[in-house]
N, C-alpha and C positions, 0 to 999 in steps of 0.2 A: 504494500500500500504506500502511496506517495503522499507527501505533505499537502500537495495542492489537489484541488478537484478539477484542474485544467490540464489538458495535454495539448501541446503545440507540436505539430508535425512540420518539419522543415526538410530540405533536401540534403544538406551537408553540414560538416563541422564548422565551416566558416560562417554559415547562416546561424547556427546555434550560438556561436561565440558572439556574433553581432547582436542577437536578440538578448543575450544575457547582459550586455552592456546597457540595455534599456530598462529591463524589468527590475523591480524591487521586491517581488514576491517569488516564492519558490514555485516554479512551473516545471512540470516534467516535459522536457523537450526530446522528441524522438527524431532521429535522422533516418531518412530513407536511403541515403547515400546515392541518390540519383536514379534509383530503379525501384520498380514495384513488381511484386509477384504474389501468388496466392499464399505462400508460407509466410512471407513478410507481413502481408495484410492480416493473416490470422494472429501473428504475434502482436501486432498493434491493437487489434480488436480485444485480445486477451488483456493487454496492459491497460486498456481504456475502460475497463469495467466500472461503469457508473460515473465516469468523468466526462466533462464537456470537452469535445475534441475540436480543435482549430487546425486548419490546414493552411499553411503559408509557404507557397512555392515560388520559384522564379517565374518570370513572365516569358520564358523561352519555350521551345517545343517540348523538352524533357519535363519542365515544370507543368505544362498543360497536360501531358500524358499522365503524370502522377496524380494530378488533380482529378482527372477523369476516373481513375481507379477509385478514388475516394467518393466521387459523386455516385458511382454505381453501387458501391459496397457499404458506405457509411452515410446514409442519407441524412442522419441527424447531425453530421459534422458541419461546423461553420467555416466557410471559405473566406479567407482574408486575402485580398488582392493588393499587390504593390503597383505603383505607377509603372507602366511599361518603359518609361524613359530611363528608369534605373536598371531595368533588366534583371538584376539579381538582388536577392534579399541582402546579401553581404555587402553590396555597394550602396545601399540606401543610407542617406544621412540619418544620424541618430535621432535628431529632432523629428524627422518624418516618421521613423519607426515608432517613436514614443507616441505621437498623435494617433497613428494607425492602431496601435495596440490598445491605447487608452479608449479609443472609440469602441473597441470590442470588449471592454470590461476588464482589462488587465491593469494591475497597479504598475505604474512606470515612474521613473525618476522625474520628479516634478521640475527639476532644473532644466531638463530637456524640453519640457512643454513651454517653459518661459522663453526659451531661445527660439522656439518654432516660428516659422514664417507664415503660419496659418492663423486663423481667428481663434486663438486659444482661450480668450477671456471667458467665453460662454461655457466651455468645458470646465475650466477651472472653477467657475462659480457654481455650476449646476451639479457637477459630478463629484464622486468620491475619489477619483483617480489621482488627485493631487495630494491626498492625505497619506500619511505614513502607513505603511503596511505593518500590521501587527499579527503575529502568528498565534 
């Protein structure tokens, strides 16, 4: 059993590292390592027992193929999309990732939200995402 009730599925280790730079809550991050198959999907389904599943892949062909696997087999998963201008999760600016993940209910480093180039004031006022995470 993991501390968090959220599972975030990414393609690779560099994506996982980039996401960890933004999050302030313990989230179980699973890497697909760029491929999907029935046995890998079964392992992920077993690990996700009762957790909210979020899928965050690159906006390239491989990322779209992996996302399609999840759309077919985990219908209750939430798909998080990055701007195609960045192409890869690992290349996204930290402030952009913070806003994206905060929008989906993750606790993120509020300093990154303050630096963001988006309309952050409404999120900061209305939501809990800028509060400290307490386990």
